N, C-alpha and C positions, 0 to 999 in steps of 0.2 A: 419271678420271671427271669429268663435268660438275658444277660446283657448283650445288647447289639452294638456292633462297631462297624461303621461304614468303611468299605475298602475302596479307595480311589484308584481304580485299576489303571494299568499302563495303557490299555485300550482306550479308556475314557480320556486319559491325558493326551494320547495321540490324536484322537478325533478333535479335541479342542485346539490342539496345536495346528492341525491341518486347517481348521476353520480360520484360525488367526492368520496363517500364511496366505490362504486364499483371499481373505479380506485385505491383507497388505498388497497383494498383487493387483486386485481389483482397484484399490485406491491409487496405486502407482499408474495403472493403465488409464484410469479416469483423468488424472492430472496430465498425463502425456497427451491424451486426446484433446483435453481442454486447451493446452498450450498450442497444439498444432492448429486447432480451429481459430484460436486467438491470433495466430500469425497470418491468417488469410481472411481478409475482410469480405470475401465473397461467399461466406457460408451462412449468411442470414442471421437468424436468431441465435444459433450456437456461437457464432463469432462475437455477437454482441454480448452474450453472457460471459465470454471469456475475456473481454476487453472493456475497460471502463472509461476510456478516453484519455487516460494518463499512463497507460501501460497495462501489463497483464495483471488481472485481479485474482489469479489463482490462489494467492495467499489469503485473500478475504474469504473465499469459499472454504479453504482449509480451516481457518479460525472459526468460522461459523459452524462447521460440522463438528469440530472438536468441542466447541462449547455446548452444542446440543447433546452430545454423548456424555460429556462431563456432568452436566446438570441432571440428565435423565438417570444415569447410573449411580450418581451420588444419592439421588432421591430413592432409588431402589434399596441401596444400602441402609439409608436412614429409615425407610419404611420397615425394613426387617427388624430393626431395633424397636421401632414404634409398636409393631405387632406383638413382639415379645413383651414389651413393657405393659401394654394395655391388657394383656391376658392376666398378668400378675395383679395389676391395679384393680381389675374387675373381679378378682378371685375366681377366674374361670377354670373349670376343671376339664371340660371336653378337649381342650387343646394341649393338655400336658404332654402327650406323646409326640407332638410335632414341633415343639418350641425351639429345638436346636437348629432347625432348618432356617427360619427367619433370622435367628441370632447370628448364623454364619454369614449372612449378607453384610452385617456391620463391619466385617473386616475390610470391606472395600472403601470405607469412609476415608481412611488415612491416605490410601492410594489416590482416591478421587481428589482429595485436597491438593496433593502434589501436582497432579495433572492439571487441575484448574489453575493453580498458581502459575505454572509454567505457561499455560495458554494465555492467561491474562497478561503476563509480563511480555510475552512474545508479540501479542497484538497491540500492546499499549502505544508504541511509537507511531503506528499508523492509524490508531483509533478505529481499527477495523470492527471491533465489537461494540464499543461504547462511545458514541458521538460526543457525549458530555465530558469526556476526558480532554477535549481540545481546549486549551487555556484561552484561546482567542475568543471563545464564546462568552467569556465573562468580562471582557475588556470593553467598556463603552466606546472607546476610541477606535476599536477594530471594526472593519466592515463585516466581520463574522459575528458580531455581538448578537446574542439571543436573549432577549429579556426574560422569556419564560424559563429557560435553562438557568440563567443567572439567578433567578428567584429561588431556585431549588439548590443553590450552591451550599447552603448550610448542611444539607444531607448528601447531595451528590458531589462529593469531593474525594480525591484519591486517598487521603489519609484516613478519613472516617470510613470509607468503603473497605479499605484493607483492615482497619481495626475491627469492623463488624465481621469480616471474613474470618479473622483469627478467632474471635469470640465464638462464632457459630461452630466452626470445626473443632476448636478446643473443647467446647462444652459437649458436643456430640461424642467426640472420641473419649473423653473422660467418663461420661455416663456409660458408654458402651463397654469400656474397659472394666468399670466397676460391676456392671450387670453380668458380664461374661465371667469375671473372677468369682463372683458369688454363685453363679449357676454351676460352675465346675466344683466349687467347694461343697455345694449341696450334694453332689454325687458321692462325696467322701463321708460326710458327717450325717446327712439326713436330718430328721426332726423338722420342727416348724420355725425355729429361730432364724435360720438363714432365709427361709421362705418369706418371713416378715421383713427382713432386711431388703430382700429383692423387691418386695412390694412397695416399701417406702421409697427406695431409690427410684423405682419405676414411676411413682407418683411425681417426684421432683422432676424427673426427665420429661414427663408429659407436659408439665407446665412450661419448661424451657423449650420444648419442641413446638408448642403452640405459638410461641412468640417468634422463635428463630426461623421456623419453616416459612412463615408468612413473610418475614422481613427478607429472607434469602430469595424468595420469589420476586419481591420488589427489586432487589439489588441485581440479581443475575439475569432476569428476563424482562420485567416490566420497564426497567430503566433503559433498555435498548431502544424502545420507542419513547423517547424522553418527554415529548410533548403530551403523550397520551397516558391516562391512568384509569384504573378501575378499582373501586373499593372491594370488589369481589375477587380480585386476582389471586390473593393468597390462598383463598379457599379453592379456587379453580386449579391451581398448581398442585395443591395437596390432594384434591380429588383424583387428578391424573396419576400422580405418584402412587396413591393408596390403592387404586384398583389395579394398577400395573403390578405392584408388589403382591397383592392377593392372588392375582393370576399366576405369577411366577412361583409363589409358595405352593399353590395347588398343583401346578404342573410337576414340580420337583417331588412333592409327596407321592403323586401318582406314579412317577417314574421309579422312585425308590421302592414303592410297594410292588410294582411289577417285577422288580429284580430280587424280591424275596425279603426285603427289609421292612421295618415298621410293622411288626406283627401286632402292635397295639392299635393300629389304625383299621377301622372297618368302614363299611359303606355309609354309615351314619356320619362319620367324620368327613368323608368325601362330600356327602350331601351338604353339611354345614359350610364347607369351603365353597362349594358350588353356589350356595345361597348368597354368600358374601360377594362372590364375583358378580352374580346376577344383580344383587341389590345395589352395589356401589357403581355398577355400570349405569344404572338408572340415576343414581345420585350425581355422578359426573355430568350426565346429560341435563339434569335439573339445573346444576350450576352453569353449564354452558348456555342453556336456553335463557336462564334468568339474566345473565350478563348480556347476551345478544339482544334479547327482547327489549330490555330497558334502553339500550343504546339505539336500537333500530326505531323504537317508538318515539324517543325524544328527538331524534334527527339532528342533533347538534354536530356540526362539521368536525369539531375537534375530537369528538368521540367516534363518530361513524367511520372516520378515515381508517381506523384499525381494521375494521371488517371489510371495507371497500378494497383495501390493498390485498386482502386474502381471497375475497369472494369474486372480484372482477378481473383479477390478473390471470393471464393465460398460464403462467407458471404455477400458480398456487391454487387456482379454482378446482382442478381435479382432486388435489390432496384435501382441500377444504371439504368436499363432499364425501370422499373416501373415508375421511376422519369420522364423520357422523355415521356412515354405514357400518364400518368395522367396530367402532366403539359403542354404538347404541343399538342400531337395528339388528345387527347380527347376533350379539349375545342375548338381547331381549327376546328375539323370536326363537332362538335355538334352545335357550335355557329356561324357557317359560314353564315347562312341565316338571313335575317332581322327579320323574324317572331320568330326565336329561341331566339333572344336577347330580345324580348318583352314577351315571354312565361314564366310566373313565375314557372310553373311546371318544365320546363327544367332547369331554373336557380337554383331552389331549389336542384337539383341534382349536377349540374356543380360546383356551388360555394363551397359547403362543400368539394367536391372532390379536388378542387384546393387548399383549405386551408390545407387539409391533405397532398396533394401532395408536397406542399412546406415545410411542416414540415419534410417530407421525404428528401427533398433537404438539409435541415439543418442537418438531421441525417447523410447524406453522407458527409457533410462538416466537421463534428466534430468526429464521431465515429472511422473512420479508423486511424485518427491521435492519438487518445487517447487510443484505445484498440488494434490497429493493427490487427493481425490475430485472436485475441480473441473476436472479435465482435459477436453480435448476435441480433436477433429481436424476441421478444416474449411478454410474459405477463408484464414484467417490462416496456418495451417501451410503450405498449398500456395503462397500468395502469397510468403511470406518465403523459402521454398525456391527459388522461381523467381528471385527477386531475387538471392540469394546465388550460385546456380548460374550465372546469366548473367554476373554480375560476375566470378566466378572464371574462367570460360572466356575472358572478354574480356581479363583481365589475362594469362592464360597465352598466348593466341594473339597478342596485341599484342607481347609480349616474344619469342615464337617468331619473329616476322617481323623482328626486329632483327639477326639473325645468320644465318649459313649453317645450313640445316636439318640437315645431316649434318656431323659432325666429320671433315672430309676428311683431316686429318693424324693421326687416331687410328692408332696403330701396328698395331692389330688389325682395321682396317677391311677389309683383304683377306680375312681369315678370315671376317668377317661376310658378305662378298659371295659366298663359296663355302659358306655354311652349309647343311648338309643333314642331315636326320634321317629 
């Protein structure tokens, strides 16, 4: 077969840069409007959202949105490596021609680490993200003493938190670097020896991923609502990351195919990707409903408060229901038939909607805990999402262009070429 090389054109770069700049302008306008409203107490709910009684709270909204995007896009980068690894560990042949696409997502991991570290450090003095970082909560002599949070101090303390942060990102980056190096080496040498090395490395990564992804969900999101916890939360965050990653992989495969790339991909590969998106949208809903039903049925105040804050609050209730519509009802109904999963025009609509829908899911996980009743959704949220999304795609595509688009020496590439379902 002829070796394919993706060209990251100047036009594509320009479009992503324009999106980034538009996002930056929208974010700046959003904060300008927020501060203007905050300075005038006659603007009702908007003014209340901009002012917290102690001064302008614009920085809290900034940190909250930065954290949402940091966690979401780090998750997409991590899921790209997870998809790559699980295909090798499972000895899958159908996906041999598309593996470079999810692998390119992993290049965001180190960038995401830096952005998360900066955000955490900037938000630390004001405890804008994590209430449990306030040292007075652990002092029995303080009026702020919190017995529940103090009881979790063995796990929720700054030193241990930062240590886990370093271990997570260090492990992910090392595994990604090893898998990437071996994948490119396979292009040069061929055979099955390197494939076996990738497979064993992938298996070790999957074990590390299983533990670290759940713990990072506890650290980065669940600890925001410090009094609340769910034993299903690690699975829930993984499900949201996973279906978002599948949707993004599918979308990029289709777009590259439309531009004349990926000659190894046929309608059967698209069908398989469509089935994954369909199936794991249902899986996410299963986890969502299981977590919700158990808490709703038990009716324990310490547990139900999490959903009450999201379901009964005027700021979050619309997003709460939109989240379910976009992430379950829409893909379930639209992708139910066999033809829909093979129809690229349908997938071009469904996949971006799912990615955005699960970004909303992370918005619901983070914002009510950080901003409480002062939450909002507007130019700031849209602008920062546009900035992060354009930057993530830029990093992925620029790295995709640095190596052959298809792993030409993958031992199962011939099987992928004849894939039929």
